[in-house]
C-alpha positions in Angstrom: -17.6 -43.4 -18.2 -20.1 -43.5 -15.3 -20.6 -40.3 -14.7 -23.1 -39.1 -17.2 -25.4 -42.3 -16.2 -25.0 -41.0 -12.7 -26.0 -37.6 -13.3 -29.1 -38.7 -15.5 -30.4 -41.0 -12.7 -30.1 -37.9 -10.4 -32.0 -35.6 -12.6 -34.4 -38.4 -13.2 -35.2 -38.8 -9.2 -35.7 -35.1 -9.0 -38.5 -35.3 -11.5 -39.8 -38.3 -10.3 -40.0 -36.7 -6.5 -40.6 -33.4 -7.5 -43.6 -31.5 -5.6 -42.0 -31.5 -1.9 -40.1 -34.4 -2.0 -36.4 -34.1 -0.3 -33.3 -35.3 -2.4 -30.0 -35.7 -0.7 -26.6 -35.9 -2.3 -24.1 -37.3 -0.2 -20.5 -36.8 -0.8 -17.1 -38.2 0.4 -15.7 -36.8 4.1 -13.9 -33.2 3.8 -10.3 -33.5 2.5 -8.2 -31.2 4.4 -5.2 -29.2 3.0 -1.7 -30.6 4.0 -0.2 -28.4 6.7 2.0 -26.0 4.4 1.5 -25.3 0.7 4.2 -27.5 -1.5 4.2 -24.2 -3.6 3.8 -20.4 -2.5 3.7 -17.3 -4.6 2.8 -13.9 -3.5 2.4 -11.0 -5.6 2.2 -7.7 -3.8 0.9 -4.3 -5.7 1.3 -0.6 -4.2 -2.4 -0.3 -3.6 -3.0 -2.6 -1.0 -3.6 -5.9 -2.3 -1.8 -8.8 -3.1 -2.3 -11.9 -5.4 -1.8 -15.2 -3.6 -0.9 -18.5 -5.7 -0.5 -21.8 -3.8 -0.2 -25.5 -5.1 -1.5 -27.9 -1.9 -1.9 -31.7 -2.4 -5.6 -33.5 -1.4 -6.8 -37.0 -1.4 -9.4 -37.6 -3.6 -11.9 -39.9 -4.5 -14.1 -40.2 -7.9 -17.1 -38.2 -7.4 -17.9 -35.7 -5.3 -15.6 -34.3 -2.3 -15.7 -31.8 0.2 -12.4 -29.9 -0.1 -11.4 -27.3 3.0 -8.4 -24.9 3.5 -8.4 -23.4 6.9 -5.1 -21.0 6.7 -6.6 -18.2 4.3 -6.1 -14.7 5.0 -9.1 -13.0 7.1 -9.2 -10.4 4.5 -9.2 -12.5 1.4 -11.8 -11.3 -1.5 -13.7 -14.6 -2.1 -15.1 -13.8 -5.4 -11.4 -14.0 -6.4 -10.9 -17.1 -5.8 -9.6 -19.6 -8.5 -9.4 -23.6 -7.9 -7.9 -25.8 -10.3 -6.7 -29.5 -10.2 -3.2 -29.9 -12.0 -3.4 -33.7 -11.9 -7.4 -34.1 -13.0 -8.4 -31.6 -15.8 -12.0 -32.9 -15.7 -12.4 -32.1 -11.9 -15.4 -29.8 -11.7 -15.9 -27.1 -8.8 -19.8 -27.6 -8.2 -19.9 -25.1 -5.4 -17.5 -22.8 -3.5 -18.0 -21.3 0.2 -16.0 -19.0 2.3 -16.9 -19.2 5.8 -15.8 -16.4 8.3 -18.3 -17.2 11.2 -15.4 -17.1 13.5 -15.8 -18.4 17.0 -15.6 -16.0 20.2 -18.2 -15.4 23.1 -20.7 -12.9 21.4 -21.2 -15.5 18.5 -21.1 -18.4 21.1 -24.2 -17.0 22.8 -26.0 -15.7 19.5 -26.0 -19.6 18.4 -26.8 -20.7 21.7 -30.4 -19.4 22.1 -32.8 -21.6 23.4 -30.2 -24.3 24.6 -29.1 -25.0 28.0 -26.2 -23.1 29.4 -24.3 -22.4 32.6 -23.1 -18.9 33.9 -20.8 -18.2 36.7 -20.9 -14.5 37.9 -17.7 -12.5 38.9 -18.9 -13.3 42.8 -19.4 -16.7 42.0 -23.1 -17.3 41.9 -24.1 -20.2 39.4 -26.9 -19.8 36.8 -28.3 -22.2 35.4 -31.0 -23.1 32.8 -32.3 -22.2 28.9 -30.2 -19.0 26.8 -32.9 -16.7 26.2 -31.0 -13.8 24.4 -27.3 -13.2 24.4 -27.2 -10.3 22.1 -27.4 -7.2 24.7 -28.0 -8.7 27.9 -27.7 -12.5 29.1 -31.3 -14.0 30.0 -31.5 -17.1 31.3 -34.8 -18.8 32.0 -34.2 -21.1 35.0 -35.7 -25.0 35.2 -37.5 -23.9 38.6 -39.2 -20.9 36.6 -38.4 -17.5 36.6 -35.6 -15.4 34.5 -32.2 -14.2 35.5 -30.9 -11.0 33.4 -27.3 -10.7 33.9 -25.0 -8.0 32.3 -21.6 -9.0 30.4 -19.5 -7.4 32.9 -21.0 -9.7 35.9 -20.1 -12.7 34.0 -16.8 -14.7 35.0 -17.5 -17.9 33.1 -19.7 -19.5 30.3 -20.4 -23.4 30.0 -21.8 -24.7 26.9 -22.5 -28.8 26.8 -21.2 -28.4 23.4 -20.1 -26.3 20.7 -22.8 -25.2 18.0 -22.8 -26.0 14.7 -21.7 -23.4 12.1 -18.9 -22.1 14.1 -15.2 -21.9 13.0 -11.9 -21.0 14.5 -10.2 -19.8 11.4 -11.5 -18.3 8.0 -12.2 -21.0 5.8 -12.5 -22.1 2.1 -14.7 -24.8 1.4 -15.4 -26.4 -2.1 -17.4 -29.2 -3.6 -15.3 -30.6 -6.2 -16.4 -33.6 -8.7 -13.5 -35.8 -9.3 -12.9 -37.9 -12.6 -10.2 -39.9 -10.8 -9.3 -40.8 -7.3 -6.0 -40.6 -5.6 -3.5 -37.6 -4.6 -4.0 -34.6 -6.3 -2.0 -31.3 -6.6 -4.3 -28.5 -6.8 -3.7 -24.9 -7.9 -5.4 -22.0 -5.6 -5.0 -18.6 -6.3 -6.8 -15.8 -4.5 -6.6 -11.6 -3.8 -6.3 -10.6 -0.4 -6.5 -6.6 0.9 -4.4 -5.6 3.7 -1.2 -6.3 2.1 1.3 -3.6 0.3 4.6 -2.0 -0.3 6.5 1.2 -0.7 10.1 2.0 -1.2 11.7 3.8 1.6 15.4 5.3 0.4 18.4 6.8 2.3 20.1 9.4 0.6 23.6 10.6 2.1 25.0 13.9 0.1 28.8 14.3 0.6 29.9 17.5 2.2 30.6 19.7 -0.9 27.0 18.3 -2.5 28.8 17.2 -5.5 28.0 13.4 -5.0 25.6 11.2 -3.0 25.1 7.5 -1.9 21.4 6.3 -2.7 19.8 3.2 -0.9 16.6 1.3 -1.6 14.5 -0.3 0.9 11.5 -2.3 -0.1 9.3 -1.9 3.3 6.4 -4.6 3.1 3.4 -4.0 5.1 1.1 -7.4 5.7 -2.0 -6.9 7.8 -4.1 -9.5 5.6 -4.9 -11.6 8.7 -2.1 -14.7 7.4 1.1 -15.8 7.3 3.1 -16.7 3.9 6.3 -18.6 4.7 8.8 -18.8 2.2 6.9 -17.7 -0.4 8.4 -16.6 -3.9 7.9 -12.5 -3.8 7.3 -10.3 -6.2 6.6 -6.7 -5.9 5.0 -4.5 -8.8 5.3 -1.1 -9.0 2.7 0.9 -10.8 -0.9 1.6 -10.3 -3.4 -0.5 -11.4 -6.8 0.6 -12.1 -9.3 -1.0 -9.2 -13.0 -0.9 -8.5 -13.2 0.9 -5.3 -13.2 -1.6 -2.5 -15.2 -1.6 0.6 -13.3 0.0 3.2 -11.9 -2.7 5.6 -10.7 -2.3 9.4 -6.8 -2.1 10.0 -5.5 -3.4 13.2 -3.4 -1.0 15.5 -0.6 -3.6 16.1 2.5 -3.6 14.3 6.0 -5.4 14.5 9.0 -4.3 12.6 11.3 -6.7 11.1 14.7 -5.5 9.5 15.7 -8.4 6.9 19.7 -8.7 7.1 21.3 -7.4 3.6 23.2 -10.4 2.4 26.3 -10.0 0.1 23.9 -11.9 -2.8 21.9 -9.4 -5.1 18.9 -9.0 -3.0 16.0 -7.8 -5.6 15.7 -8.4 -9.7 14.1 -5.9 -11.6 12.4 -6.3 -14.8 9.5 -4.8 -16.9 6.0 -6.3 -16.7 3.2 -5.0 -18.8 3.2 -1.4 -18.3 4.5 -1.7 -14.8 7.8 -2.4 -13.1 8.4 -6.2 -11.3 10.8 -6.8 -8.7 11.3 -10.5 -7.8 13.1 -11.7 -4.3 15.6 -14.3 -5.6 15.1 -16.6 -2.0 12.0 -17.6 -0.2 10.9 -14.9 2.1 8.4 -15.2 5.0 6.0 -12.5 5.9 4.3 -12.9 9.1 0.9 -11.4 9.7 0.7 -7.8 11.5 4.5 -7.6 10.1 6.6 -5.0 8.7 9.6 -6.2 6.8 12.3 -4.7 4.8 14.3 -5.7 1.9 17.1 -3.4 0.3 16.9 -3.6 -3.2 19.6 -0.3 -4.3 22.8 0.6 -3.4 24.0 3.3 -5.7 27.4 5.0 -4.6 29.5 8.3 -5.6 26.4 9.2 -7.8 26.8 12.7 -9.2 24.9 15.5 -7.5 24.0 19.2 -7.7 22.2 21.1 -5.2 20.5 23.9 -6.3 18.5 26.8 -4.7 14.9 28.0 -5.9 13.4 30.9 -5.6 9.4 30.1 -6.4 6.8 32.3 -5.0 4.3 29.1 -5.4 6.2 27.0 -3.3 7.4 28.0 0.4 6.4 29.8 3.5 5.9 33.7 2.2 5.0 36.7 4.3 3.4 40.2 3.1 5.5 42.8 4.0 4.8 46.8 4.5 5.7 47.7 1.3 3.1 45.1 -0.1 5.6 42.4 -1.4 5.8 39.0 -0.4 9.1 37.8 1.4 10.5 34.2 2.1 13.6 31.8 2.3 15.0 30.4 -1.0 14.3 26.6 -1.1 17.0 24.0 -1.2 16.8 21.2 -4.0 19.2 18.0 -4.8 19.0 16.7 -8.4 20.7 13.6 -9.7 19.8 11.2 -12.6 18.8 7.7 -12.7 20.7 6.5 -15.8 23.7 4.8 -16.4 25.8 7.9 -15.1 23.5 8.1 -12.1 22.3 5.4 -10.0 21.3 3.5 -12.9 18.3 2.0 -11.6 14.5 2.3 -11.9 13.1 4.0 -8.5 9.8 3.1 -7.2 7.4 5.9 -5.7 8.7 6.6 -1.7 10.2 8.8 0.6 13.6 9.8 0.6 15.2 10.9 4.1 18.6 12.9 2.7 21.7 13.0 5.3 24.7 15.2 5.1 27.9 14.5 7.1 29.0 17.3 9.7 32.8 18.4 9.8 33.2 15.7 12.0 31.9 13.1 9.9 28.6 12.3 11.9 25.4 12.4 9.4 22.8 14.7 10.3 19.1 14.7 8.7 18.9 17.6 6.5 15.3 16.7 4.7 12.8 14.6 3.4 10.8 14.5 0.2 8.5 11.8 -1.9 9.4 10.8 -5.4 7.2 9.3 -7.7 7.5 6.0 -10.3 10.6 7.2 -12.1 11.9 5.2 -14.6 15.5 5.2 -15.7 17.2 7.8 -17.4 15.2 10.7 -15.7 16.1 13.4 -13.5 15.0 13.4 -10.0 15.1 16.8 -7.9 14.4 16.4 -4.0 13.4 19.4 -2.0 15.4 19.5 1.0 14.2 22.7 2.8 14.7 26.4 3.1 18.1 27.8 3.1 18.6 29.8 6.4 20.6 32.9 4.8 19.3 32.8 1.4 16.5 35.8 0.9 14.1 36.7 -1.6 11.2 39.5 -2.0 8.9 39.7 -5.0 6.6 42.6 -5.8 4.6 43.6 -8.2 5.2 47.5 -9.5 3.1 47.6 -12.3 -0.6 46.3 -13.4 -2.6 48.1 -16.6 -5.3 46.9 -18.5 -4.7 47.8 -22.1 -8.2 47.3 -23.4 -10.8 44.2 -23.3 -8.3 41.9 -24.7 -4.8 42.9 -22.9 -3.1 43.2 -19.8 0.5 44.4 -18.8 2.0 43.4 -15.5 5.6 44.4 -14.3 7.4 42.2 -11.0 10.8 43.2 -9.4 12.3 40.1 -7.3 15.2 41.0 -5.2 17.7 38.3 -3.5 19.8 38.6 -0.9 22.7 36.3 -0.2 23.6 36.6 3.7 26.6 33.7 3.4 29.9 35.3 4.4 32.1 33.5 2.4 30.2 31.4 -0.3 28.6 32.9 -3.7 25.4 31.5 -4.9 23.4 31.0 -8.0 19.7 31.4 -7.3 17.2 29.7 -10.0 14.1 32.5 -10.1 10.8 30.7 -11.4 8.1 32.9 -12.4 4.5 31.3 -13.4 2.8 33.4 -16.3 -1.0 32.2 -15.7 -3.2 35.3 -16.2 -4.1 34.5 -19.5 -2.5 31.7 -22.1 -0.9 34.5 -24.5 1.9 36.4 -23.3 5.0 38.3 -24.0 8.0 39.3 -22.1 8.4 43.0 -23.4 10.8 43.7 -20.8 13.6 41.8 -18.8 16.5 42.4 -16.5 18.8 40.3 -16.9 17.9 39.7 -20.4 18.6 35.8 -20.5 15.9 33.6 -19.1 14.9 29.7 -19.7 11.2 28.5 -20.6 10.6 25.8 -18.7 6.9 24.9 -20.2 4.2 27.0 -21.8 3.6 29.3 -18.8 6.7 29.2 -16.9 10.3 31.0 -17.0 13.2 30.9 -15.1 16.5 32.9 -14.6 19.8 31.7 -12.7 20.9 34.8 -11.1 24.2 34.6 -9.2 25.3 36.4 -6.3 28.3 37.3 -4.4 28.8 36.6 -0.8 27.0 39.1 1.2 25.5 40.8 -1.9 22.5 41.6 -3.7 20.7 41.1 -7.0 17.5 42.0 -8.6 15.5 40.8 -11.5 12.6 42.3 -13.0 10.2 42.1 -16.0 7.1 43.3 -17.8 4.8 40.8 -19.4 2.0 41.5 -21.5 -0.9 39.0 -21.8 -3.4 39.0 -24.7 -6.5 36.9 -25.2 
C-alpha cells in the first residue's frame, strides 16, 4: 500500500531537482539464481532455433531488486527474453539487460587504458608504467619517461592490479525488478536461442528379394548455442516455421558426438501441434554444449516394399551418342508407405541411408536419399542409385511445325536388359512441356498412365537379355 506514495515522492523529487541535479535510486543487492533451474524445458525446431523455459528461485526484497542469471547461452536472442514471477503477479520488470562483454586479454587491455600495468616479455624483460593503448600494439608510458611499444607475440605475461569494471566471465542476464512482497519466489524465464537444431536420420535395410524392409529413425540433435541443458524436458517440432531472417552468427568448428543408448521403453512420443508435428522425449535429457546427441524414435520391421526401375531423361547422368540420342542407366528406386500397413508413423525430413544384405548376410550400403516431412498414409519413394546392367536410350525421331499455333514431335525410347537371369519392368517417364495443351496421337505400347498434367508413364516388361522400345508422337497447340 506504500508503493504509490513512494513513486509520487520520486517523481516530485525529480521535478524539484530538475536542471542538472543528480538523482540516484538505490536497489537491494543482486539476487543470484540458484545453480541449476528447478525446472527446464527445451523445445527445438528444424530451423536452428530453440525455446528455453526455466523455473528458477530468487530471494527478493520488497521494492527494487537486481536479479542476475549467468549461465545463459552465448547465442541467446536477448529481445526474446520473458521474465515472470509465479508467486508475485504484481512484480514489475523495470529494466532488462543482456551483458556479453566477456573477459579476455584483448578486452582487459582495451578496458585498462590509462591504468598502471606490468608486462613481462618472452625474453623475461619487465615493462612497467601506464597503458596508453592495447588495440594493435601494446604502448606503455614508463614512470621515468619514455614510451615502450610491444608486439603481442613478444608478451608472455600481463599483470593488472585490479579487474576493470564492466567485464564478465559468462554471458549474463540482469533485471531490475520491483517486487510487491519479500521472500523466496519462483520465477519463469523464457527465451529463444540460435545454435540449436535437429534433423532426422534413417537406416533402411532392404531384404535380399527387395519385398520388405526394416526402417529405424534417429533424432540427431546438434547443440552449439553456448550452453548446456541438464535434465531438460525435450520437445522437437517438425515443420518449417516462418522466421525473420536472423543476422548470421559464427559457428564453432569443434563437435563431439554422443549416441544415446536405446532403452526398451518407448523413446519418443509423437503428436500433432498446430500445423506441425511434435516429438516429446518421455525422460530427462542432458544436452551438452558443442554436442551431437542421437535418440531413436522409430523402429519398424517387415514393412512391405517395392523396388522399381525408372528411365527418366530429366534425372540421371545422360550422354549424347553419335546418333543424336541421349543414353544413360536406369535409376533404381524403393517405395514404401507410411500408413498402418507400412511404417505406421509420420516421418520428419532427413537423410535415409539404405543397406541390403549380401549372400553371406553382411549388409552393404546401396545408396542414400533425403525425404521431406511426410505425414502418415503417404508413399515414400527413395532413389537408390543407377542399375549397372539396365540401359536406356532416347532419340527424337521427328519434329514439325504445324502453323503458328501447333507443333508435332516424335520420340523413340529403347531399353536394354543385360541381366542374364532376371526379367524386369521399367517405368518410362516422359515430360510434355513445350506447351500447356497436348495430345498423344500415336503411342506404342498404347497403354500409358497420366502422372500429372504434363507427365506420362509407360511400364515396360523386358525379358532377361532382351530389349524393348517405346515410341510416341505428341501434338502441342496453344
